[in-house]
C-alpha positions in Angstrom: 0.0 0.0 0.0 1.3 3.5 -0.8 1.8 5.9 2.0 2.1 9.6 2.4 5.3 10.4 4.4 7.6 13.5 4.4 10.4 12.6 1.9 13.7 14.2 1.5 14.0 16.4 -1.6 16.2 13.9 -3.3 14.0 10.8 -2.8 10.6 9.8 -4.1 8.0 10.7 -1.5 6.1 8.0 0.2 2.9 9.4 1.9 2.5 8.2 5.5 2.2 10.2 8.7 4.7 9.0 11.4 2.1 9.2 14.2 -1.6 9.8 14.5 -2.8 13.0 12.8 -4.7 14.2 15.8 -1.3 15.1 17.4 -0.5 17.3 14.4 3.1 16.2 14.0 3.0 17.2 10.4 0.9 19.6 8.3 0.4 20.5 4.7 -0.4 24.2 4.0 -1.0 24.5 7.7 -3.6 21.7 7.7 -3.7 18.1 8.9 -5.6 15.3 7.1 -8.8 16.0 9.1 -8.6 19.7 8.1 -7.9 18.9 4.5 -10.9 16.5 4.5 -13.1 19.4 5.8 -11.7 21.7 3.1 -12.4 19.1 0.4 -16.1 19.0 1.4 -16.2 22.7 1.8 -15.1 23.0 -1.9 -18.4 21.3 -2.7 -20.5 23.7 -0.5 -20.7 21.2 2.4 -19.7 22.1 6.0 -18.4 19.1 7.9 -19.7 18.8 11.5 -18.6 16.4 14.2 -19.9 15.9 17.8 -18.3 18.1 20.4 -16.4 20.3 17.9 -17.3 23.9 18.5 -16.7 25.4 15.1 -19.1 28.1 13.9 -21.9 26.9 11.7 -21.8 28.6 8.4 -25.0 30.1 7.0 -23.7 30.1 3.5 -23.0 26.3 3.4 -25.3 24.5 1.0 -25.5 21.4 3.2 -24.0 20.1 6.5 -22.4 16.7 6.7 -22.7 15.0 10.1 -19.9 12.5 10.8 -18.6 10.8 13.9 -15.3 11.8 15.5 -12.8 9.7 13.5 -14.5 8.9 10.1 -13.3 10.4 6.8 -15.1 9.8 3.6 -15.1 10.5 -0.1 -18.0 9.9 -2.4 -20.0 11.6 -5.2 -23.2 13.0 -3.6 -24.8 14.2 -6.9 -26.7 11.0 -7.7 -28.5 11.0 -4.4 -29.1 14.8 -4.3 -30.5 14.7 -7.8 -32.9 11.9 -6.8 -34.3 13.7 -3.7 -34.1 17.4 -4.9 -37.9 17.5 -5.2 -38.6 15.7 -1.9 -36.6 18.3 0.2 -36.0 16.0 3.2 -34.6 17.3 6.4 -32.1 14.5 6.7 -30.5 12.4 4.0 -29.1 9.3 5.6 -26.5 7.7 3.3 -25.1 4.2 3.8 -21.7 4.6 2.3 -20.5 1.2 0.9 -16.9 0.4 -0.1 -15.7 -2.8 -1.6 -11.9 -3.2 -1.8 -9.6 -6.0 -2.9 -6.9 -6.7 -0.3 -5.5 -10.1 -1.0 -3.1 -10.3 2.0 -1.2 -8.3 4.6 2.3 -9.0 5.9 2.8 -8.9 9.7 5.9 -9.3 11.9 5.6 -11.8 14.7 7.8 -11.4 17.7 8.2 -13.3 21.1 7.5 -11.7 24.5 11.0 -10.1 24.5 10.4 -8.5 21.1 12.7 -10.8 19.2 11.8 -11.4 15.6 10.3 -14.8 14.9 8.7 -14.9 11.5 6.6 -13.0 8.9 2.9 -13.9 9.0 0.7 -13.4 6.0 -3.1 -13.0 6.6 -5.4 -13.2 3.6 -8.3 -10.8 3.7 -9.8 -11.2 0.2 -12.7 -8.8 -0.6 -13.6 -6.5 2.2 -16.9 -4.6 2.5 -16.9 -1.5 4.6 -20.1 0.4 5.4 -20.7 3.6 7.3 -23.4 6.1 8.0 -23.1 9.7 6.7 -25.9 12.2 7.3 -26.5 15.3 5.2 -28.9 18.0 6.2 -29.8 21.5 4.9 -30.9 22.5 8.4 -28.5 24.6 10.5 -30.6 23.8 13.6 -30.2 20.0 13.2 -26.5 20.5 12.5 -26.2 22.3 15.8 -27.9 19.4 17.6 -25.3 17.1 16.2 -22.5 19.4 17.1 -23.6 19.9 20.7 -24.0 16.2 21.4 -21.1 14.3 23.2 -21.0 11.5 20.6 -22.5 10.3 17.4 -24.7 7.7 19.0 -26.6 10.1 21.2 -26.6 12.7 18.4 -28.4 10.3 16.1 -31.0 9.5 18.8 -31.7 13.2 19.1 -32.1 13.7 15.4 -34.5 10.8 15.1 -36.6 12.2 17.9 -36.7 15.7 16.3 -37.6 14.6 12.7 -40.5 12.6 11.3 -39.9 9.5 9.4 -41.2 11.1 6.2 -38.7 13.9 6.5 -35.8 11.4 6.5 -34.5 9.9 3.2 -32.2 6.8 3.3 -30.2 5.5 0.4 -27.0 3.4 -0.2 -24.1 5.0 -2.1 -20.7 3.8 -3.3 -17.8 5.6 -1.8 -14.6 5.4 0.3 -14.4 5.2 4.1 -11.4 5.8 6.3 -10.7 5.4 10.0 -8.8 8.6 11.2 -7.4 6.7 14.2 -5.6 4.2 12.0 -2.3 5.5 10.5 -2.5 3.0 7.6 -6.0 4.2 6.8 -5.0 7.8 7.0 -2.3 7.0 4.4 -4.9 5.4 2.3 -7.1 8.5 2.7 -4.2 10.8 1.7 -3.5 8.8 -1.4 -7.2 9.1 -2.4 -7.5 12.8 -1.6 -4.3 13.8 -3.5 -5.6 11.8 -6.5 -9.2 12.9 -6.5 -9.1 16.6 -5.5 -8.3 18.5 -8.6 -8.7 22.1 -7.2 -7.5 22.5 -3.6 -7.1 26.2 -4.3 -11.0 26.4 -4.2 -10.8 26.5 -0.3 -7.1 26.9 0.3 -6.2 30.3 -1.1 -2.5 30.1 -0.3 -1.7 27.3 -2.8 -0.8 27.8 -6.4 -0.8 25.5 -9.4 2.7 24.9 -10.7 1.9 22.3 -13.3 -1.0 19.8 -14.0 -1.6 18.0 -10.8 1.2 19.8 -8.9 0.1 22.3 -6.2 2.5 24.3 -4.0 2.3 26.7 -1.0 3.1 30.3 -1.7 6.1 30.0 0.6 7.6 27.0 -1.3 10.4 27.3 -3.8 9.8 25.1 -6.8 11.9 24.5 -9.9 10.4 21.5 -11.8 12.8 19.0 -13.3 12.2 15.7 -15.2 12.1 13.7 -11.9 9.0 15.5 -10.6 5.6 14.2 -11.5 2.1 14.7 -10.1 -0.2 14.5 -8.5 2.0 16.1 -5.9 1.3 18.6 -3.1 4.2 20.8 -1.8 4.1 22.4 1.6 5.3 25.7 3.0 9.0 26.2 3.3 9.9 23.3 1.0 12.4 23.6 -1.8 12.1 21.5 -5.0 15.0 21.9 -7.4 15.6 20.6 -10.9 17.4 17.6 -9.4 14.6 16.6 -7.0 12.9 13.2 -7.6 9.3 13.2 -6.4 6.7 11.0 -8.1 3.1 11.3 -7.0 0.6 10.7 -5.7 2.4 12.1 -2.7 3.0 15.2 -0.5 5.9 17.2 0.8 4.8 18.3 4.2 5.3 21.8 5.6 8.8 22.6 6.9 8.4 22.7 10.7 9.9 26.2 10.9 7.6 27.6 8.1 4.3 26.1 9.1 1.6 28.7 8.2 -1.4 29.6 10.3 -4.7 28.1 9.2 -6.8 30.5 7.0 -10.5 30.9 7.1 -12.7 29.6 4.2 -14.5 32.3 2.1 -17.8 30.5 1.8 -19.3 33.1 -0.5 -16.9 32.1 -3.2 -17.4 28.4 -2.9 -19.1 26.9 -6.0 -22.6 25.4 -5.6 -22.7 21.7 -5.2 -25.8 21.1 -7.3 -25.9 23.6 -10.1 -23.5 25.1 -12.7 -25.2 28.5 -12.4 -23.4 31.1 -10.3 -24.7 31.1 -6.7 -25.6 34.8 -6.8 -28.0 34.1 -9.7 -29.9 31.4 -7.7 -30.6 33.5 -4.6 -34.1 34.7 -5.5 -37.2 32.8 -4.5 -40.3 32.0 -6.5 -42.4 34.5 -4.5 -40.0 37.4 -5.3 -40.1 36.6 -9.0 -43.9 36.2 -9.3 -44.2 40.0 -8.9 -41.9 40.5 -11.9 -44.0 38.4 -14.4 -45.3 41.4 -16.4 -41.7 42.5 -17.0 -40.8 39.0 -18.0 -43.6 39.0 -20.5 -42.5 42.3 -22.0 -39.0 40.9 -22.4 -40.4 37.8 -24.1 -42.3 40.0 -26.6 -39.3 42.2 -27.4 -36.9 39.2 -27.6 -39.1 37.0 -29.8 -40.0 39.9 -32.1 -36.3 40.8 -32.6 -35.3 37.1 -33.0 -38.0 36.5 -35.7 -36.8 39.5 -37.7 -33.2 38.4 -37.4 -33.9 34.7 -38.4 -36.5 35.4 -41.0 -34.1 34.6 -44.0 -33.6 31.1 -42.5 -37.3 30.0 -42.7 -37.7 29.7 -46.5 -34.4 27.9 -46.8 -35.3 25.3 -44.1 -38.8 24.9 -45.5 -37.5 24.3 -49.0 -35.0 21.7 -47.8 -37.7 19.8 -45.9 -40.0 20.0 -48.9 -37.4 18.6 -51.3 -36.3 15.7 -49.1 -39.6 14.5 -47.6 -42.4 16.7 -48.9 -45.1 18.3 -46.7 -45.9 19.1 -44.0 -43.2 21.7 -43.3 -44.1 22.2 -39.7 -44.9 19.9 -36.8 -47.3 20.9 -34.1 -47.4 18.9 -30.9 -49.8 19.3 -27.9 -47.9 20.6 -24.9 -48.9 22.1 -21.5 -48.2 25.7 -20.5 -49.0 27.9 -17.4 -51.8 26.3 -15.3 -51.9 23.1 -17.5 -53.4 24.9 -20.5 -52.6 23.0 -23.7 -51.2 24.7 -26.8 -49.7 23.7 -30.1 -45.9 23.7 -29.8 -44.6 24.6 -33.3 -41.4 23.1 -34.8 -39.9 22.5 -38.2 -40.5 18.9 -39.0 -37.3 17.0 -38.5 -38.6 13.4 -38.7 -40.1 11.0 -41.2 -43.8 11.0 -41.6 -44.0 7.4 -40.2 -41.9 8.3 -37.1 -44.5 7.2 -34.6 -44.7 3.7 -36.1 -40.9 3.5 -36.1 -40.8 4.7 -32.5 -43.0 1.8 -31.3 -40.4 -0.6 -32.7 -37.5 1.2 -31.1 -38.9 1.6 -27.6 -36.6 -1.2 -26.3 -33.6 0.8 -27.4 -34.6 4.0 -25.4 -31.6 5.5 -23.7 -33.6 8.0 -21.5 -34.5 7.0 -18.0 -37.8 8.9 -17.7 -40.8 9.6 -19.9 -38.7 10.9 -22.8 -37.6 8.8 -25.8 -34.0 9.3 -26.9 -31.5 7.2 -28.8 -28.3 8.3 -30.5 -28.4 8.4 -34.3 -32.2 8.2 -34.3 -33.3 6.5 -37.6 -36.5 8.5 -37.6 -34.6 11.7 -38.4 -34.4 12.9 -42.0 -31.0 14.2 -43.3 -32.3 17.8 -43.0 -33.9 17.0 -39.7 -30.6 15.7 -38.2 -28.9 19.0 -39.2 -31.6 21.3 -37.9 -31.8 19.3 -34.6 -28.0 19.5 -34.1 -28.1 23.3 -34.1 -31.7 23.6 -32.7 -32.9 25.3 -35.9 -36.0 23.1 -35.7 -37.1 25.1 -32.6 -37.1 28.6 -34.3 -40.9 28.5 -35.0 -41.4 28.4 -31.2 -40.6 32.1 -31.3 -44.1 32.6 -32.5 -45.4 30.6 -29.5 -43.4 33.0 -27.3 -44.9 36.0 -29.1 -48.4 34.6 -28.7 -47.9 34.0 -24.9 -47.9 30.2 -24.8 -44.1 30.1 -24.1 -41.3 32.2 -22.6 -37.7 32.6 -23.8 -36.5 30.8 -20.6 -38.3 28.2 -18.7 -38.8 24.4 -18.3 -38.9 22.4 -21.4 -42.5 22.2 -22.8 -43.9 18.8 -22.2 -47.2 17.0 -23.0 -49.8 16.0 -20.4 -48.6 12.4 -20.2 -45.0 13.3 -19.3 -46.1 15.7 -16.6 -47.9 13.0 -14.7 -44.6 11.2 -13.8 -43.9 13.3 -10.8 -46.6 15.5 -9.2 -44.3 18.0 -7.3 -42.3 18.5 -10.5 -45.5 18.9 -12.6 -47.0 21.5 -10.2 -43.7 23.5 -10.1 -43.2 23.5 -13.9 -46.8 24.3 -14.7 -46.6 27.4 -12.5 -44.6 29.1 -15.2 -44.5 29.2 -19.0 -42.3 26.7 -20.7 -39.2 28.0 -22.3 -37.3 27.9 -25.6 -34.3 27.2 -23.5 -33.8 26.6 -19.8 -31.5 25.5 -16.9 -31.9 21.8 -17.7 -31.2 22.2 -21.4 -27.8 23.9 -20.7 -26.9 21.7 -17.7 -27.8 18.1 -18.4 -25.1 15.6 -18.7 -26.9 12.8 -20.5 -25.5 10.3 -17.9 -27.1 6.9 -18.3 -29.9 6.4 -15.7 -29.7 10.0 -14.5 -31.2 12.2 -17.2 -34.8 12.2 -15.8 -33.5 13.1 -12.3 -31.5 16.0 -13.7 -34.6 17.1 -15.6 -36.6 17.2 -12.3 -33.8 18.9 -10.4 -33.1 21.7 -12.8 -36.7 22.5 -13.6 -37.6 22.8 -9.9 -34.5 24.7 -9.2 -35.3 27.2 -12.0 -38.9 27.7 -10.8 -37.8 28.3 -7.2 -35.0 30.7 -8.0 -36.0 32.4 -11.2 -34.9 36.0 -11.8 -34.2 38.2 -14.8 -30.4 37.9 -14.3 -30.6 34.1 -14.2 -32.6 34.2 -17.5 -29.9 36.4 -19.1 -27.3 34.0 -17.9 -29.1 31.0 -19.3 -29.6 32.8 -22.7 -25.9 33.6 -22.8 -24.9 30.0 -21.9 -27.3 28.7 -24.6 -25.7 30.9 -27.3 -22.2 30.0 -26.1 -23.0 26.3 -26.3 -24.4 26.6 -29.8 -21.4 28.6 -31.0 -19.0 26.1 -29.5 -20.9 23.2 -31.1 -20.8 25.0 -34.5 -17.0 25.7 -34.3 -16.3 22.0 -33.4 -18.3 20.6 -36.3 
């Protein structure tokens, strides 16, 4: 197993603390492994809380993670948060599961006098570790955990203070580490150095020297051929062109140059659940409702200007469709708008006339995980249709829907009645506003297998709850940027 120990500048570093981290014999950038663990989660908008630790609870934190005294963990919270974004539970109880292959471990066996007797090899095979991690958006519940003497009593209090329906439990794959075990701490360090790509997000004193190589502002670094990342370099350390250091590893702070711990600027931490800037997601639905008349005026002005600007495109697209597949030129589909009212959503026809019959035969190949139907290289598309779909030209006629008042420039994707029945909270939220030509989901989705529908729910509800004029402008700008980027790459 690799370890994280303080190497000499002329030797390859092997990461392992010489004694338990709690004694702080060594630090990196003024922080020990527990501090770095907290900074890692802070970079995701999560404040880490342990029983008995009297750190101030940060109002700007997006979530609080409740852990016992010695546990460290690394996992991807996005899959669970996406799934429960519309449930809004007070507690998210995660059963973190780790499966690791450890074929054997060598141990030295001595007699009562400490004299070496033999090496002993113990076979472990596949180990399964599980641990409980609790996430909560509630500052009050985080305070209850913090003020408890231990995790067991803290969990009993949380259960008494919350209803069963306000707690959501789910398993999740991740890594677990025992902070009281030096070998496990070395394993954690190896994982953290490998996984955390931007430690500068919550540690302002570090600077990027090269890909995967981060150094303290008080370190002197001259990279040579023997230095390879991922490598973290502490304060007061000197790396010359002759230094050999191959990561993943750390060079601990020099004892005489150990810096003081710096506070985290939580206002600059990137949001955990959305690519939109935090300041644009600060408004609530009630605040924005009063601004609907202004939004409607903007929709009229934008759609009118866009129709004039794109008017030369319409006859060209219509002629191309007519030549390849005849009439009709346009496709009108029944969708729902504000309050559930149905309207005819207008598009240039991009599919064959028998597309519905073909779709019935292709349902088994559906790559979407919700009510949508999506497959790559859809055989229902015409050649013209594939092109206008790629650059979203097929949606230009929806500008007339916007001008009429059935749609808005920015909003949830327009969906038919059948799709809106899949999730009642999602349906009620998205039907409280007009659907949009573009939206937060359209510019944010990842198309990850098994996750697309959850992203759709998440981003639609997030937009409805936090809509504002500035957020709309940001979404429009991001949409244009994505289309330009797609055009330049093709």
